[in-house]
C-alpha positions as CSV (number, residue, x, y, z in Angstrom):
1,M,86.0,115.7,90.8
2,R,82.7,114.4,92.0
3,L,84.1,110.9,92.1
4,L,87.1,112.1,94.2
5,N,84.7,113.8,96.6
6,F,82.6,110.7,96.9
7,L,85.7,108.6,97.7
8,S,87.1,111.1,100.3
9,P,87.9,109.5,103.7
10,A,85.0,109.3,106.1
11,P,85.2,112.2,108.6
12,P,85.8,111.6,112.3
13,A,82.7,110.9,114.2
14,A,81.8,112.1,117.7
15,P,83.8,110.1,120.2
16,L,81.9,107.2,121.8
17,P,81.5,107.1,125.6
18,P,84.4,105.3,127.3
19,E,82.2,102.3,128.3
20,K,81.1,101.7,124.7
21,I,84.6,101.8,123.2
22,D,85.6,98.2,124.0
23,P,82.5,96.4,122.8
24,A,82.3,98.7,119.7
25,Y,85.9,98.0,118.8
26,K,85.6,94.3,119.2
27,R,82.4,94.1,117.1
28,L,83.6,96.4,114.3
29,R,87.0,94.8,114.0
30,L,85.4,91.4,113.4
31,Q,82.8,93.0,111.0
32,V,85.5,95.0,109.1
33,F,87.8,92.0,108.9
34,A,85.0,89.9,107.4
35,G,84.2,92.6,104.9
36,A,87.8,92.8,103.8
37,F,88.2,89.0,103.7
38,I,85.1,88.3,101.7
39,G,85.6,91.4,99.5
40,Y,89.1,90.5,98.5
41,A,88.1,86.9,97.9
42,A,85.4,88.2,95.5
43,Y,88.0,90.2,93.6
44,Y,89.6,86.9,92.7
45,L,86.4,85.5,91.2
46,V,86.9,88.1,88.4
47,R,90.7,87.9,88.0
48,K,91.8,84.5,86.7
49,N,88.8,83.5,84.5
50,L,90.9,83.6,81.3
51,A,93.4,81.1,82.8
52,L,90.6,78.6,83.4
53,A,89.0,79.1,80.0
54,S,92.2,79.2,78.1
55,H,92.4,75.5,77.0
56,E,88.9,75.6,75.5
57,M,89.6,78.9,73.9
58,K,92.7,77.4,72.1
59,M,90.5,74.8,70.4
60,P,89.5,75.4,66.7
61,V,86.5,77.7,66.1
62,E,84.6,74.7,64.6
63,Q,84.9,73.0,68.0
64,G,83.7,75.9,70.0
65,G,87.1,77.5,70.6
66,L,88.8,80.6,69.2
67,G,92.0,79.1,67.8
68,Y,94.5,80.9,70.1
69,D,98.0,79.5,71.0
70,N,99.9,79.7,74.3
71,S,101.8,82.8,73.3
72,Q,98.5,84.6,72.5
73,I,96.8,83.5,75.7
74,G,99.9,84.5,77.6
75,L,99.8,88.0,76.0
76,A,96.2,88.4,76.8
77,M,96.7,87.3,80.4
78,S,99.7,89.7,80.7
79,A,97.4,92.6,79.9
80,L,95.6,92.1,83.2
81,A,98.9,91.7,85.1
82,I,100.5,94.8,83.5
83,A,97.5,96.9,84.3
84,Y,97.2,95.5,87.8
85,A,100.9,96.2,88.5
86,F,100.6,99.9,87.8
87,S,97.1,100.2,89.2
88,K,97.9,98.6,92.5
89,F,100.8,101.1,92.9
90,L,98.8,104.2,91.9
91,M,95.6,103.0,93.6
92,G,97.7,102.5,96.8
93,S,98.4,106.2,97.0
94,L,94.8,107.0,96.1
95,S,93.4,104.6,98.6
96,D,95.5,106.3,101.4
97,R,93.3,109.3,100.7
98,S,90.0,107.5,100.2
99,D,87.2,105.9,102.2
100,A,88.2,102.2,102.1
101,R,84.6,101.0,102.1
102,K,83.6,103.0,99.0
103,F,86.9,102.4,97.2
104,M,86.8,98.6,97.6
105,V,83.1,98.1,96.7
106,L,83.2,100.4,93.7
107,G,86.2,98.5,92.3
108,L,84.6,95.1,92.8
109,V,81.4,96.1,91.0
110,L,83.3,97.5,88.1
111,A,85.6,94.5,87.8
112,A,82.7,92.1,87.8
113,G,81.0,94.2,85.1
114,V,84.1,93.8,82.9
115,M,84.2,90.0,83.2
116,L,80.5,89.8,82.5
117,A,81.1,91.8,79.3
118,V,83.8,89.4,78.2
119,G,81.6,86.4,78.7
120,L,78.4,87.9,77.2
121,L,79.7,89.9,74.2
122,P,81.2,87.5,71.6
123,F,83.2,90.1,69.8
124,I,85.5,90.7,72.9
125,A,86.9,87.2,73.4
126,S,87.0,86.4,69.6
127,S,89.4,89.3,69.0
128,L,92.9,89.2,70.6
129,A,93.0,93.0,70.5
130,W,89.7,93.4,72.3
131,L,90.5,90.6,74.7
132,F,93.8,92.4,75.6
133,V,91.9,95.7,76.1
134,F,89.3,94.2,78.4
135,M,91.9,92.2,80.4
136,F,93.8,95.4,80.8
137,L,90.7,97.1,82.0
138,A,89.9,94.3,84.4
139,G,93.5,94.4,85.8
140,W,93.3,98.2,86.2
141,I,90.1,98.0,88.1
142,S,91.3,95.0,90.2
143,G,94.0,97.3,91.6
144,M,91.3,98.8,93.7
145,G,91.1,95.7,95.9
146,W,94.3,95.3,97.9
147,P,95.2,98.9,98.8
148,P,92.0,99.6,100.8
149,C,92.5,96.3,102.6
150,G,96.0,97.4,103.5
151,R,94.5,100.7,104.8
152,I,91.9,98.8,106.8
153,M,94.5,96.5,108.3
154,A,96.8,99.4,109.2
155,H,94.1,101.3,110.9
156,W,92.1,98.6,112.7
157,F,95.0,96.2,113.8
158,S,98.1,97.3,115.7
159,H,101.7,96.5,114.9
160,T,102.4,93.3,117.0
161,E,99.2,91.6,115.9
162,R,99.3,92.7,112.2
163,S,101.4,89.9,110.7
164,F,99.2,87.2,112.1
165,K,95.9,89.0,111.3
166,M,97.1,89.8,107.8
167,S,98.3,86.2,107.2
168,I,94.7,85.1,108.0
169,W,93.2,87.9,105.8
170,N,95.6,87.1,103.0
171,T,94.1,83.6,102.7
172,S,91.1,85.4,101.2
173,H,92.7,85.4,97.7
174,T,93.6,81.8,97.9
175,L,90.0,81.0,98.9
176,G,88.8,83.3,96.1
177,N,91.0,81.6,93.6
178,G,90.0,78.1,94.7
179,L,86.3,79.1,94.6
180,L,86.9,80.4,91.1
181,G,87.8,76.9,90.0
182,N,84.6,75.5,91.6
183,F,82.4,78.3,90.3
184,A,83.9,77.9,86.8
185,H,82.9,74.2,86.8
186,W,79.5,74.9,88.2
187,G,78.9,77.7,85.8
188,V,79.7,75.5,82.8
189,T,77.4,72.8,84.2
190,L,74.5,75.1,85.0
191,I,74.5,77.8,82.3
192,G,77.2,76.7,79.8
193,G,74.5,75.4,77.4
194,L,73.1,78.9,77.0
195,F,76.2,80.2,75.1
196,V,76.0,79.5,71.3
197,Y,78.3,81.1,68.7
198,T,77.2,81.6,65.1
199,L,79.9,80.6,62.5
200,V,80.7,82.4,59.2
201,D,78.9,79.7,57.2
202,G,75.7,80.2,59.3
203,G,76.1,77.2,61.5
204,T,76.3,77.3,65.3
205,V,78.6,75.9,67.9
206,A,78.4,75.7,71.7
207,Q,80.9,77.8,73.7
208,P,80.2,76.7,77.3
209,W,83.5,78.2,78.5
210,R,81.9,81.7,78.4
211,A,80.2,80.7,81.6
212,V,83.7,80.7,83.3
213,F,83.5,84.5,82.9
214,V,79.8,85.1,83.6
215,F,78.9,82.9,86.6
216,P,81.7,83.9,89.0
217,A,81.2,87.6,88.0
218,A,77.5,87.4,89.0
219,V,78.5,85.9,92.4
220,A,81.0,88.8,92.9
221,M,78.2,91.3,92.3
222,V,76.2,89.7,95.1
223,L,79.2,89.7,97.5
224,A,79.7,93.4,96.8
225,L,76.4,94.1,98.7
226,F,77.8,92.3,101.8
227,C,81.0,94.3,101.7
228,W,79.0,97.6,101.6
229,W,77.3,96.5,104.8
230,A,80.3,95.2,106.6
231,L,83.2,97.7,105.8
232,R,84.1,100.9,107.6
233,D,86.9,103.3,106.9
234,T,88.9,104.1,110.1
235,P,88.2,103.7,113.8
236,R,87.9,107.5,114.1
237,S,85.1,107.5,111.5
238,C,83.2,105.3,114.0
239,G,83.9,107.5,117.1
240,L,86.8,105.2,118.3
241,P,90.4,106.1,119.3
242,P,93.3,104.9,117.1
243,V,94.0,101.2,117.5
244,A,97.5,101.7,118.8
245,Q,96.1,103.8,121.7
246,W,93.2,101.3,122.3
247,R,95.6,98.3,122.5
248,N,98.6,100.2,124.0
249,D,100.7,98.9,121.1
250,P,102.5,101.8,119.4
251,S,104.2,101.2,116.0
252,P,108.1,101.2,115.9
253,V,107.8,103.5,112.9
254,K,107.5,107.1,114.0
255,E,104.3,108.8,112.8
256,K,105.4,112.2,111.6
257,T,101.9,113.3,110.7
258,G,98.4,112.6,112.0
259,E,97.0,109.3,110.8
260,E,94.3,110.9,108.7
261,N,96.5,113.6,107.1
262,K,97.2,113.5,103.4
263,I,101.0,113.4,102.6
264,P,101.9,114.8,99.2
265,F,102.6,111.9,96.9
266,A,106.1,113.1,95.8
267,R,107.2,113.5,99.4
268,L,105.7,110.2,100.5
269,F,107.3,108.3,97.7
270,V,110.8,109.8,98.1
271,E,110.9,109.8,101.9
272,Y,109.4,106.4,102.7
273,I,109.8,104.4,99.5
274,F,112.6,105.4,97.2
275,K,115.2,105.8,100.0
276,N,114.4,102.5,101.6
277,K,116.9,99.9,100.5
278,T,115.2,97.0,102.3
279,L,111.9,97.9,100.5
280,W,113.8,97.6,97.1
281,M,115.1,94.2,98.0
282,L,111.6,93.1,99.1
283,A,110.2,94.4,95.8
284,L,112.7,92.3,93.8
285,A,112.0,89.3,96.0
286,N,108.3,89.8,95.4
287,A,108.9,89.7,91.6
288,F,110.3,86.2,91.8
289,V,107.8,85.0,94.3
290,Y,105.0,86.1,92.0
291,L,106.6,84.4,89.0
292,V,106.3,81.1,90.9
293,R,102.9,81.9,92.2
294,Y,101.4,82.6,88.8
295,G,103.7,80.6,86.7
296,V,102.5,77.5,88.5
297,G,98.9,78.4,89.2
298,D,97.8,80.2,86.0
299,W,99.4,77.7,83.7
300,S,98.4,74.5,85.6
301,V,95.2,73.8,83.8
302,T,96.8,74.4,80.3
303,Y,99.9,72.3,81.2
304,L,97.9,69.4,82.6
305,R,95.5,69.3,79.7
306,E,98.2,69.7,77.0
307,T,100.4,67.0,78.5
308,G,97.4,64.7,79.0
309,I,98.2,64.3,82.7
310,L,94.6,65.2,83.8
311,G,91.3,65.8,82.1
312,A,89.1,68.9,82.1
313,S,87.3,68.5,85.5
314,A,90.3,67.0,87.2
315,S,92.6,69.9,86.1
316,K,90.1,72.4,87.5
317,L,90.0,70.5,90.7
318,A,93.8,70.5,90.9
319,F,93.7,74.3,90.4
320,S,91.2,74.7,93.2
321,L,93.2,72.4,95.6
322,H,96.4,74.3,94.8
323,N,94.7,77.5,96.0
324,Y,92.8,76.0,98.9
325,A,96.1,74.6,100.3
326,G,97.4,78.2,100.6
327,I,94.9,78.9,103.4
328,P,96.5,76.7,106.1
329,G,99.9,77.4,104.6
330,T,99.5,81.1,104.9
331,I,98.1,81.0,108.4
332,L,101.0,78.7,109.6
333,C,103.5,81.0,107.9
334,G,102.0,83.9,109.8
335,L,102.2,82.0,113.1
336,L,105.8,81.2,112.5
337,S,106.5,84.9,111.9
338,A,104.5,86.1,114.9
339,K,105.4,83.5,117.5
340,L,108.7,81.9,116.5
341,F,110.4,84.9,114.9
342,K,108.7,87.7,117.0
343,G,106.9,89.4,114.1
344,R,109.8,89.2,111.7
345,C,108.8,88.0,108.2
346,A,112.0,87.3,106.3
347,P,113.0,84.0,108.1
348,A,109.6,82.4,107.5
349,N,109.8,83.5,103.8
350,V,113.2,81.8,103.3
351,I,111.9,78.5,104.9
352,Y,108.8,78.5,102.8
353,M,110.5,79.2,99.5
354,L,113.0,76.4,100.1
355,L,110.0,74.0,100.4
356,V,108.6,75.5,97.2
357,I,111.7,74.4,95.3
358,G,111.2,70.7,96.4
359,S,107.5,70.8,95.5
360,I,108.2,72.2,92.0
361,L,110.7,69.4,91.4
362,I,108.0,66.8,92.2
363,Y,105.5,68.5,90.0
364,W,108.0,68.6,87.1
365,Q,109.2,65.0,87.5
366,A,105.8,63.4,88.3
367,T,106.0,61.1,85.3
368,P,109.4,59.4,86.0
369,L,108.6,59.4,89.7
370,A,105.3,57.6,89.0
371,S,107.0,55.0,86.8
372,W,109.4,54.2,89.6
373,M,106.8,54.2,92.4
374,S,103.8,52.6,90.8
375,P,105.0,49.0,90.9
376,G,105.8,49.1,94.6
377,L,102.4,50.8,95.3
378,G,100.5,48.4,93.2
379,L,98.8,51.2,91.3
380,A,98.6,52.1,87.6
381,M,101.3,54.5,86.5
382,E,98.6,57.1,85.5
383,T,97.0,56.9,88.9
384,T,100.3,57.4,90.7
385,R,101.2,60.3,88.5
386,A,97.9,62.0,89.1
387,G,98.4,61.6,92.8
388,L,101.9,63.1,92.7
389,V,100.6,66.0,90.6
390,Y,97.9,66.7,93.1
391,F,100.3,66.4,96.0
392,A,102.9,68.7,94.3
393,L,100.3,71.4,93.4
394,I,98.9,71.3,96.9
395,A,102.4,71.6,98.4
396,V,103.3,74.5,96.1
397,G,100.0,76.2,97.1
398,F,100.6,75.5,100.8
399,C,104.1,77.1,100.7
400,I,104.0,79.9,98.1
401,Y,101.2,82.0,99.6
402,G,102.9,82.5,102.9
403,P,105.7,84.6,101.3
404,V,103.1,86.3,99.1
405,A,101.4,87.6,102.3
406,L,104.5,88.3,104.4
407,V,106.5,90.2,101.9
408,S,103.6,92.7,101.8
409,V,103.3,92.7,105.6
410,Q,107.1,93.4,105.9
411,A,106.7,96.3,103.5
412,I,103.8,97.8,105.4
413,N,105.8,97.4,108.7
414,L,108.6,99.5,107.2
415,V,106.5,102.7,106.7
416,P,104.0,104.8,108.7
417,K,100.3,104.0,108.3
418,N,99.9,107.1,106.0
419,A,102.1,105.3,103.5
420,A,100.9,101.7,104.0
421,G,99.0,101.5,100.7
422,T,101.8,103.1,98.7
423,A,104.4,100.8,100.1
424,A,102.2,97.7,99.4
425,G,101.6,99.1,95.9
426,F,105.3,99.6,95.2
427,V,106.2,96.0,96.2
428,G,103.1,94.8,94.2
429,L,104.3,96.8,91.2
430,F,107.4,94.6,90.9
431,G,105.5,91.5,91.7
432,Y,102.8,92.0,89.1
433,L,104.7,93.8,86.3
434,L,108.0,92.0,86.4
435,G,107.1,88.7,88.0
436,D,103.6,88.1,86.8
437,A,103.1,90.0,83.5
438,L,106.5,89.8,82.0
439,L,107.9,86.6,83.3
440,S,105.0,84.3,84.3
441,K,102.7,85.3,81.3
442,I,104.7,86.5,78.3
443,V,108.0,84.7,78.9
444,M,106.5,81.5,80.1
445,G,103.9,81.4,77.2
446,K,106.7,81.8,74.7
447,V,109.0,79.3,76.4
448,A,106.1,76.8,76.5
449,D,105.7,77.2,72.7
450,S,109.5,77.0,72.1
451,A,111.6,73.9,71.4
452,G,112.3,73.6,75.2
453,G,108.5,73.3,75.8
454,W,107.1,72.9,79.3
455,N,110.4,71.4,80.6
456,A,112.1,74.8,80.0
457,T,109.4,76.6,82.0
458,F,110.2,74.5,85.1
459,W,113.9,75.6,84.9
460,L,112.5,79.2,85.0
461,L,110.4,78.4,88.0
462,I,113.3,76.8,89.9
463,A,115.7,79.7,89.2
464,S,113.1,82.2,90.3
465,S,112.6,80.3,93.6
466,V,116.3,80.3,94.3
467,L,116.6,84.0,93.7
468,A,113.6,84.7,96.0
469,V,115.3,82.7,98.7
470,L,118.5,84.7,98.4
471,L,116.8,88.1,98.3
472,C,114.6,87.3,101.3
473,A,117.7,86.2,103.2
474,L,119.3,89.5,102.5
475,T,116.6,91.3,104.4
476,I,116.9,89.2,107.6
477,R,119.6,91.3,109.2
478,S,118.0,94.7,108.5
479,E,114.6,93.4,109.7
480,K,116.2,92.1,112.9
481,L,118.0,95.4,113.5
482,A,114.7,97.3,113.0
483,G,113.1,95.0,115.6
484,A,115.9,95.7,118.1
485,K,115.2,99.4,117.9
486,M,111.5,98.9,119.0
């Protein structure tokens, strides 16, 4: 009960004098945006650590690993995705009733603490059961990241500017993921030698991969301090009027209650979520988008190392470049939505997912393409293949994160601000539970270990991309009709 009282929304402050409203709004919007951007990027420093350490953890114990296989690693990674799927949905409703500043910072500190424990306490990573439990715990706590950001965006940015502003904000997780690759490499270099494991026979072996968990988590702890300084809950908690009033930009969704009022969860879910057919199609589309997002990204280091395409440092660099490419890709996707399609998200999603299909084909067929291209380029086949892999991963990263961002924006635009976190959580539930946990982690791990091997996983990625295109296309008409009613 004390925790709920602590997290309660900040009360309205005394209204500022009219002459102070404009400068205060402009300053606080920039400050709050920076806090949400850096804070959510920091959440990704304590999300995908296992994916980057997985290849070394699969090595024999005598060589510093833990002897896991792809299926076991996939199962452990799925724990985080399963927990995150339910947490993001439930936390969405809780965040709609909480102070975004307190909610987000508390989650970041706790998530970083979990990853520190995984890296510092040997019994956790060396037991698949304990590793599953702690990844589940990390995923559950990580669900406290997106919903308060959705609340912040809904309250501080108005309807017509939200798709572009959120496309910029949404690059935070691609930046965070990319930085994770860099921090993982730097962590192993700087403090990896500190981690030594005692074998049963009394000998010792180095386990530098533990720094992949520890170093990024320590950075996340520091960034949580910045977020506490920068974030604010709502404009009214700062003595400002609602953003729609300030910008004279009302939402096309009728607000049936005051923006600070608490809607009972059952009514909110049934009225705004369950009965919304377009939201269900978006949720399914999100599942297939997330399969591609994590099926490519989370398995890239393992795939490139197992097939011998790239070495340890090069594969981590490829992981980082894949994520960094999502920054300009997401911003461009947001611009297409805001400028070319007048705020509609579905057409941009269809275009981007079609480009994803071509990029995955290049990634898959890099070896035969390199054999054909290298004589004409005058380069060694291995060099040409590495170049094609870098290009393909960058292209996938450039294209996939736009739909990741805009599917959530489209969902938020379908509901009142009171239900923004819940709508985002509902769509995220499908993305993380079905697309990420079940398909991209458990299924892809088992498929990679099967007779079909990695080739079969690419068929899964292509089929998912096609389904995402079709489902996004089905929402074009309903989104256009909704826009015509504005």
